[in-house]
MARSE-558900 format. One record per residue (C-alpha): y, z, x negated; residue number from 1; residue in one letter; chain. Coordinates in nm, 4 decimals. Layout:
MARSE-558900
          y          z          x   resi   resn   chain
          Y          Z          X    NUM      A       A
...
end
This chain:
MARSE-558900
          y          z          x   resi   resn   chain
    -2.5403     3.3589    -0.1422      1      M       A
    -2.5202     3.1814    -0.4774      2      W       A
    -2.6960     2.8751    -0.3330      3      I       A
    -2.4338     2.8566    -0.0579      4      V       A
    -2.1576     2.8896    -0.3173      5      G       A
    -2.3090     2.6146    -0.5328      6      A       A
    -2.3401     2.3836    -0.2318      7      L       A
    -1.9767     2.4498    -0.1390      8      A       A
    -1.8650     2.3505    -0.4902      9      I       A
    -2.0842     2.0378    -0.4821     10      L       A
    -1.9428     1.9321    -0.1439     11      L       A
    -1.5900     1.9917    -0.2692     12      L       A
    -1.6631     1.7640    -0.5655     13      L       A
    -1.7892     1.4962    -0.3256     14      L       A
    -1.4638     1.5306    -0.1300     15      F       A
    -1.2563     1.4640    -0.4420     16      F       A
    -1.4891     1.1799    -0.5474     17      I       A
    -1.4259     1.0149    -0.2085     18      A       A
    -1.0506     1.0481    -0.2683     19      H       A
    -1.0837     0.8881    -0.6115     20      A       A
    -1.3045     0.6059    -0.4809     21      A       A
    -1.0536     0.5130    -0.2097     22      I       A
    -0.7677     0.5196    -0.4594     23      H       A
    -0.9635     0.2949    -0.6962     24      S       A
    -1.0445     0.0458    -0.4181     25      M       A
    -0.6885     0.0150    -0.2935     26      T       A
    -0.5385    -0.0003    -0.6433     27      A       A
    -0.7216    -0.3315    -0.6915     28      D       A
    -0.5397    -0.4939    -0.3966     29      I       A
    -0.2623    -0.7149    -0.5430     30      P       A
     0.0813    -0.5991    -0.4311     31      G       A
    -0.0404    -0.2646    -0.2962     32      A       A
     0.2182    -0.0913    -0.5175     33      D       A
     0.5126    -0.3038    -0.3968     34      A       A
     0.7036    -0.0048    -0.2573     35      A       A
     0.6641     0.1927    -0.5818     36      Q       A
     0.7773    -0.1049    -0.7921     37      R       A
     1.0836    -0.1720    -0.5779     38      W       A
     1.2072     0.1849    -0.5263     39      Q       A
     1.4737     0.2901    -0.7759     40      A       A
     1.4206     0.6120    -0.9700     41      E       A
     1.7383     0.7673    -0.8303     42      D       A
     1.6777     0.6554    -0.4710     43      S       A
     1.7613     0.9338    -0.2204     44      P       A
     1.4891     0.8124     0.0193     45      H       A
     1.1228     0.7141    -0.0132     46      P       A
     1.0422     0.3461     0.0452     47      F       A
     0.7517     0.1985     0.2387     48      T       A
     0.5876    -0.1428     0.2672     49      K       A
     0.5187    -0.2938     0.6079     50      L       A
     0.3598    -0.6183     0.7259     51      S       A
     0.3952    -0.7975     1.0581     52      V       A
     0.1352    -1.0586     1.1564     53      Y       A
     0.1768    -1.3040     1.4465     54      F       A
    -0.0672    -1.5236     1.6324     55      D       A
    -0.0476    -1.9027     1.6319     56      S       A
     0.1821    -1.9139     1.9356     57      T       A
     0.4393    -1.6477     1.8473     58      S       A
     0.5282    -1.6999     1.4839     59      G       A
     0.8911    -1.6843     1.3783     60      I       A
     1.1086    -1.9643     1.2404     61      D       A
     1.3610    -1.9599     0.9576     62      L       A
     1.6597    -1.8888     1.1824     63      N       A
     1.4781    -1.5905     1.3313     64      T       A
     1.4062    -1.4571     0.9824     65      V       A
     1.7751    -1.4765     0.8886     66      Y       A
     1.8738    -1.3034     1.2143     67      L       A
     1.6176    -1.0256     1.1670     68      R       A
     1.7386    -0.9713     0.8097     69      R       A
     2.0933    -0.9239     0.9358     70      M       A
     1.9788    -0.6821     1.2069     71      N       A
     1.7650    -0.4788     0.9656     72      I       A
     2.0596    -0.4453     0.7263     73      G       A
     2.2831    -0.3366     1.0149     74      R       A
     2.0233    -0.0798     1.1305     75      A       A
     2.0138     0.0726     0.7814     76      L       A
     2.3936     0.0953     0.7732     77      E       A
     2.4116     0.2498     1.1212     78      E       A
     2.1648     0.5188     1.0166     79      N       A
     2.3614     0.5859     0.6948     80      A       A
     2.0685     0.4985     0.4696     81      I       A
     2.2153     0.5194     0.1212     82      A       A
     2.0817     0.3096    -0.1669     83      V       A
     2.1668     0.3268    -0.5392     84      P       A
     2.4766     0.1346    -0.6441     85      E       A
     2.4019    -0.2299    -0.7178     86      G       A
     2.0624    -0.2167    -0.5432     87      A       A
     1.9494    -0.3751    -0.2176     88      S       A
     1.8312    -0.1754     0.0806     89      G       A
     1.5167    -0.3843     0.1142     90      Y       A
     1.3180    -0.6794    -0.0159     91      I       A
     1.1199    -0.9111     0.2090     92      D       A
     0.9024    -1.2216     0.2280     93      A       A
     0.7690    -1.4494     0.4993     94      F       A
     0.4924    -1.7073     0.5027     95      S       A
     0.2922    -1.9424     0.7199     96      G       A
    -0.0416    -2.1190     0.6885     97      E       A
    -0.1049    -2.4913     0.7330     98      T       A
    -0.3088    -2.7799     0.5917     99      S       A
    -0.1445    -3.0390     0.3681    100      L       A
    -0.2473    -3.3614     0.2025    101      S       A
    -0.1330    -3.3530    -0.1600    102      V       A
    -0.1581    -3.6437    -0.4001    103      S       A
    -0.0928    -3.7585    -0.7549    104      T       A
    -0.1650    -4.0841    -0.9340    105      E       A
    -0.5081    -3.9404    -1.0135    106      R       A
    -0.6254    -3.8163    -0.6691    107      A       A
    -0.5383    -3.7186    -0.3140    108      S       A
    -0.6810    -3.3979    -0.1653    109      I       A
    -0.6571    -3.1870     0.1500    110      L       A
    -0.5371    -2.8348     0.0709    111      T       A
    -0.4911    -2.5021     0.2458    112      Q       A
    -0.1177    -2.4438     0.2061    113      A       A
     0.0857    -2.1254     0.2293    114      T       A
     0.4519    -2.1858     0.3009    115      S       A
     0.6352    -1.9084     0.1104    116      C       A
     0.9826    -1.7715     0.1697    117      G       A
     1.1783    -1.4747     0.0369    118      G       A
     1.0276    -1.2915    -0.2607    119      E       A
     0.6690    -1.3835    -0.1691    120      F       A
     0.5300    -1.3434    -0.5195    121      F       A
     0.6727    -0.9926    -0.5544    122      F       A
     0.4323    -0.8938    -0.2764    123      F       A
     0.1520    -1.1176    -0.4047    124      H       A
     0.1596    -1.1216    -0.7861    125      P       A
    -0.1194    -1.3711    -0.8516    126      F       A
    -0.2413    -1.4136    -1.2067    127      E       A
    -0.0802    -1.7244    -1.3552    128      M       A
    -0.2699    -1.9590    -1.5853    129      L       A
     0.0347    -2.1736    -1.6606    130      H       A
     0.4005    -2.1790    -1.5616    131      G       A
     0.5665    -1.9197    -1.3406    132      D       A
     0.6493    -1.8279    -0.9816    133      Y       A
     0.9289    -1.9830    -0.7777    134      F       A
     1.1729    -1.7818    -0.5662    135      S       A
     1.4111    -1.8287    -0.2779    136      E       A
     1.7029    -1.8493    -0.5199    137      D       A
     1.5691    -2.1461    -0.7213    138      D       A
     1.8109    -2.4381    -0.7504    139      L       A
     1.5494    -2.6780    -0.6174    140      T       A
     1.3517    -2.5971    -0.3049    141      S       A
     1.0854    -2.8635    -0.3496    142      Q       A
     0.8520    -2.6575    -0.5665    143      T       A
     0.4858    -2.5730    -0.5437    144      V       A
     0.2220    -2.3566    -0.7132    145      I       A
    -0.1351    -2.4851    -0.7338    146      L       A
    -0.4494    -2.2827    -0.7694    147      D       A
    -0.6774    -2.3833    -1.0557    148      E       A
    -0.9092    -2.5863    -0.8289    149      Y       A
    -0.6225    -2.7929    -0.6915    150      A       A
    -0.4835    -2.8463    -1.0426    151      A       A
    -0.8179    -2.9718    -1.1749    152      W       A
    -0.8667    -3.2119    -0.8841    153      Q       A
    -0.5105    -3.3456    -0.8920    154      L       A
    -0.4502    -3.3589    -1.2687    155      F       A
    -0.7770    -3.2798    -1.4445    156      G       A
    -0.6042    -2.9868    -1.6229    157      A       A
    -0.4311    -2.6551    -1.5526    158      V       A
    -0.1368    -2.6824    -1.7931    159      E       A
     0.0651    -2.8985    -1.5550    160      V       A
     0.3836    -2.6952    -1.4904    161      A       A
     0.6798    -2.9316    -1.4653    162      G       A
     0.4777    -3.2252    -1.3334    163      M       A
     0.5072    -3.3607    -0.9781    164      D       A
     0.2801    -3.3848    -0.6758    165      V       A
     0.3526    -3.5790    -0.3582    166      T       A
     0.3640    -3.4177    -0.0129    167      I       A
     0.4418    -3.6357     0.2865    168      D       A
     0.5887    -3.8986     0.0579    169      G       A
     0.8221    -3.6561    -0.1216    170      Q       A
     0.7877    -3.5280    -0.4814    171      P       A
     0.7391    -3.1534    -0.5363    172      F       A
     0.7675    -3.0011    -0.8834    173      R       A
     0.4722    -2.7894    -0.9956    174      V       A
     0.6170    -2.4509    -1.0962    175      A       A
     0.2820    -2.3146    -1.2155    176      G       A
    -0.0918    -2.2805    -1.1693    177      V       A
    -0.2464    -1.9549    -1.0464    178      C       A
    -0.5982    -1.8252    -1.0976    179      K       A
    -0.8416    -1.7943    -0.8113    180      K       A
    -0.9769    -1.4369    -0.7716    181      P       A
    -1.3143    -1.3892    -0.9372    182      T       A
    -1.4314    -1.0728    -0.7600    183      D       A
    -1.6767    -1.1331    -0.4720    184      P       A
    -1.4400    -1.0194    -0.1954    185      L       A
    -1.1310    -1.1969    -0.3274    186      G       A
    -1.3246    -1.5172    -0.3956    187      S       A
    -1.4707    -1.5174    -0.0424    188      T       A
    -1.1410    -1.4600     0.1396    189      T       A
    -0.9608    -1.7127    -0.0846    190      W       A
    -1.2143    -1.9773     0.0180    191      G       A
    -1.3470    -2.2923    -0.1472    192      D       A
    -1.0702    -2.5249    -0.0246    193      T       A
    -0.8033    -2.5931    -0.2908    194      P       A
    -0.4947    -2.3799    -0.2251    195      R       A
    -0.1273    -2.4419    -0.2841    196      I       A
     0.1830    -2.2291    -0.2296    197      F       A
     0.4898    -2.4285    -0.1213    198      V       A
     0.8538    -2.3287    -0.1027    199      N       A
     0.9190    -2.2621     0.2670    200      Y       A
     1.2603    -2.4332     0.2792    201      I       A
     1.1369    -2.7381     0.0864    202      G       A
     0.8376    -2.7841     0.3147    203      L       A
     1.0574    -2.7373     0.6224    204      R       A
     1.2950    -3.0087     0.5009    205      M       A
     1.0081    -3.2448     0.4159    206      T       A
     0.7581    -3.2046     0.6987    207      T       A
     0.9442    -2.9993     0.9594    208      G       A
     0.6904    -2.7137     0.9348    209      F       A
     0.8809    -2.4011     1.0377    210      D       A
     0.6472    -2.1255     1.1572    211      R       A
     0.5972    -1.8007     0.9681    212      A       A
     0.2934    -1.6014     1.0804    213      S       A
     0.3536    -1.3147     0.8366    214      C       A
     0.6626    -1.1088     0.7557    215      Y       A
     0.6531    -0.8434     0.4813    216      E       A
     0.9184    -0.5943     0.3798    217      I       A
     0.9779    -0.2949     0.1536    218      V       A
     1.2526    -0.0734     0.2956    219      M       A
     1.3702     0.2900     0.3038    220      P       A
     1.1717     0.5282     0.5219    221      N       A
     1.3529     0.8632     0.5172    222      P       A
     1.1385     1.0202     0.7874    223      I       A
     0.8237     0.9553     0.9913    224      G       A
     0.8039     0.6094     1.1481    225      D       A
     1.1687     0.5220     1.0894    226      F       A
     1.0999     0.1894     0.9139    227      A       A
     0.8138     0.0978     1.1468    228      K       A
     1.0344     0.1706     1.4473    229      G       A
     1.2993    -0.0729     1.3238    230      I       A
     1.0430    -0.3515     1.2879    231      L       A
     0.8945    -0.2724     1.6288    232      R       A
     1.2381    -0.3201     1.7848    233      N       A
     1.3240    -0.6328     1.5862    234      Q       A
     0.9962    -0.8145     1.6540    235      F       A
     0.9186    -0.6602     1.9979    236      S       A
     0.5791    -0.5275     1.8914    237      V       A
     0.4062    -0.2367     2.0674    238      S       A
     0.0658    -0.0735     2.0291    239      D       A
    -0.0604    -0.2869     2.3178    240      K       A
     0.0706    -0.6191     2.1859    241      S       A
    -0.1934    -0.8892     2.1461    242      T       A
     0.0278    -1.1521     1.9849    243      N       A
     0.1545    -0.9427     1.6921    244      A       A
     0.0623    -0.6339     1.4921    245      V       A
     0.2431    -0.4130     1.2388    246      I       A
     0.0770    -0.2333     0.9488    247      Y       A
     0.2457     0.0285     0.7329    248      E       A
     0.0641    -0.0670     0.4141    249      D       A
     0.1973     0.2252     0.2105    250      S       A
     0.0077     0.4754     0.4297    251      T       A
    -0.2647     0.2459     0.5596    252      R       A
    -0.5118     0.3601     0.2942    253      F       A
    -0.4190     0.7280     0.2847    254      S       A
    -0.7146     0.9632     0.3285    255      F       A
    -0.5662     1.1135     0.6447    256      E       A
    -0.5070     0.7727     0.8090    257      T       A
    -0.8562     0.6504     0.7219    258      L       A
    -1.0204     0.9710     0.8462    259      A       A
    -0.8432     0.9320     1.1824    260      K       A
    -0.9419     0.5643     1.2027    261      A       A
    -1.3090     0.6582     1.1595    262      S       A
    -1.3091     0.7963     1.5163    263      A       A
    -1.2539     0.4390     1.6436    264      D       A
    -1.4733     0.2765     1.3799    265      F       A
    -1.7191     0.0867     1.6010    266      F       A
    -1.4456    -0.0444     1.8312    267      M       A
    -1.2887    -0.2183     1.5312    268      R       A
    -1.5414    -0.4974     1.5833    269      A       A
    -1.3776    -0.5768     1.9189    270      V       A
    -1.0899    -0.8218     1.8787    271      R       A
    -0.7912    -0.7131     2.0853    272      R       A
    -0.5511    -0.9757     1.9506    273      D       A
    -0.5339    -1.3488     1.8839    274      R       A
    -0.4166    -1.3170     1.5256    275      I       A
    -0.5762    -1.5284     1.2527    276      L       A
    -0.4787    -1.3312     0.9394    277      P       A
    -0.4126    -1.4880     0.5978    278      P       A
    -0.6605    -1.4349     0.3160    279      F       A
    -0.4827    -1.1321     0.1674    280      W       A
    -0.4934    -0.9514     0.5035    281      E       A
    -0.8643    -1.0353     0.5390    282      N       A
    -0.9090    -0.8827     0.1945    283      N       A
    -0.7225    -0.5681     0.3043    284      A       A
    -0.9236    -0.5399     0.6283    285      R       A
    -1.2584    -0.5519     0.4495    286      V       A
    -1.1352    -0.2939     0.1977    287      T       A
    -1.0026    -0.0797     0.4830    288      E       A
    -1.3418    -0.0831     0.6574    289      T       A
    -1.5177     0.0284     0.3401    290      K       A
    -1.2543     0.2962     0.2814    291      A       A
    -1.2938     0.4296     0.6382    292      I       A
    -1.6663     0.4861     0.5796    293      V       A
    -1.5970     0.6673     0.2520    294      I       A
    -1.3183     0.8734     0.4115    295      A       A
    -1.5473     0.9715     0.7002    296      F       A
    -1.8176     1.1111     0.4731    297      F       A
    -1.5521     1.2602     0.2459    298      G       A
    -1.3977     1.4429     0.5410    299      A       A
    -1.7416     1.5762     0.6426    300      I       A
    -1.7983     1.6940     0.2847    301      A       A
    -1.4571     1.8654     0.2817    302      G       A
    -1.5193     2.0445     0.6124    303      I       A
    -1.8682     2.1483     0.5018    304      A       A
    -1.7242     2.2760     0.1720    305      A       A
    -1.4722     2.4884     0.3626    306      L       A
    -1.7484     2.6290     0.5876    307      I       A
    -1.9611     2.6998     0.2806    308      G       A
    -1.6728     2.8797     0.1089    309      A       A
    -1.6161     3.0986     0.4168    310      V       A
    -1.9894     3.1709     0.4331    311      A       A
    -1.9986     3.2621     0.0628    312      F       A
    -1.7062     3.5042     0.0951    313      V       A
    -1.8572     3.6583     0.4099    314      S       A
    -2.1941     3.7101     0.2389    315      M       A
    -2.0236     3.8560    -0.0670    316      W       A
    -1.8422     4.1222     0.1366    317      F       A
    -2.1579     4.1877     0.3402    318      W       A
    -2.3476     4.2663     0.0213    319      I       A
    -2.0515     4.4472    -0.1378    320      H       A
    -1.8839     4.6163     0.1601    321      P       A
    -1.5261     4.7304     0.1136    322      I       A
    -1.3697     4.9787     0.3551    323      R       A
    -1.0033     4.9908     0.4471    324      I       A
    -0.9757     5.3326     0.2794    325      T       A
    -1.1171     5.1797    -0.0421    326      D       A
    -0.8430     4.9176    -0.0401    327      I       A
    -0.5818     5.1892     0.0246    328      W       A
    -0.7097     5.4048    -0.2607    329      H       A
    -0.7263     5.1024    -0.4915    330      Y       A
    -0.3582     5.0173    -0.4442    331      F       A
    -0.2625     5.3861    -0.4442    332      D       A
    -0.4345     5.4330    -0.7813    333      D       A
    -0.2557     5.1266    -0.9138    334      K       A
     0.0764     5.2668    -0.7989    335      H       A
     0.0020     5.6078    -0.9511    336      E       A
    -0.0974     5.4455    -1.2831    337      A       A
     0.2338     5.2535    -1.2963    338      R       A
     0.4294     5.5691    -1.2116    339      R       A
     0.2499     5.7671    -1.4853    340      M       A
     0.3109     5.4886    -1.7369    341      K       A
     0.6837     5.4935    -1.6624    342      K       A
     0.6919     5.8753    -1.6925    343      W       A
     0.5154     5.8725    -2.0293    344      L       A
     0.7498     5.6017    -2.1538    345      K       A
     1.0465     5.8085    -2.0442    346      K       A
     0.9119     6.1186    -2.2225    347      Q       A
     0.8679     5.9211    -2.5410    348      A       A
     1.2286     5.8026    -2.5315    349      S       A
     1.4554     5.9350    -2.8217    350      P       A
     1.6925     6.0751    -2.5618    351      L       A
     1.4234     6.3180    -2.4522    352      N       A
     1.3131     6.4158    -2.8077    353      T       A
     1.4401     6.7678    -2.9178    354      P       A
     1.6750     6.7665    -3.2175    355      E       A
     1.5174     6.8763    -3.5451    356      K       A
     1.6377     7.2104    -3.6824    357      T       A
     1.8646     7.1653    -3.9841    358      R       A
     1.7191     7.3066    -4.3024    359      S       A
end
């Protein structure tokens, strides 16, 4: 009996260790806390982060982004989704991947470029070595961020914020230099090709590139799949779509979601879509696969712990049998003890004490 009880406690500890391990893994993903950072303290609704990824043939252009923004805002108003005064109902970003030739007086290199629109760096807060991020509201749209490899090859230094690079014959101001991830997973998904992040509008004006393959948003989610349903309608994405997919990142790494995904674990190797995800989504997918394995064994440990606890209790009552009449007498004795205590207290009250005879 005691061995079963000890095993149940050990399995329960393994269950909580699995929870902690998953939380630790996902906490290291940059931008995983976007919904928590954006949500106001006095917000009447919880917020959630969602991502939509498109294949190479069905990406969205800038006009589509502006139209979807308007429709999302209208959908929130129609559903009476209240937000704190002075706050916005959502924050979003969009991006596309392409290759660009970038040059300076020192060198000319081929880079892997991410065209960034909206508040891209709110969702992807890369570590900066010099300078700062750019945003959609900057006065100049021809801005770029280099990773440290690109900065070294183009300038021979990383402290180059404020200097210019040339893209398609046009000057782009360097807003800052970001650090390449050093962890094995992040370094692998980032790749060895120099990377740059270019203002979407500036690149569109310069080269005509206008295809976003990723749309990200943090928005209110008062109940269930409310937010996900809005995006499904706006981007015409269903569970059977092969040209686009939606992830609710705020619940993607929850223990319950991962445990359910473990049932379809081996089929994950089968590609059902034509989507070529950006490096941060590749990072999330690898982490998700690891987390599914941990969640699977954690769920087994939790179920086994519950079975062990039931077995321990059953064995305890088998060894120490308790009859229904014993339970009745136990509570009856308790009731009688309370009644006697009240009676004694009442007898000891001054109102029930006889008056002393006057001398």
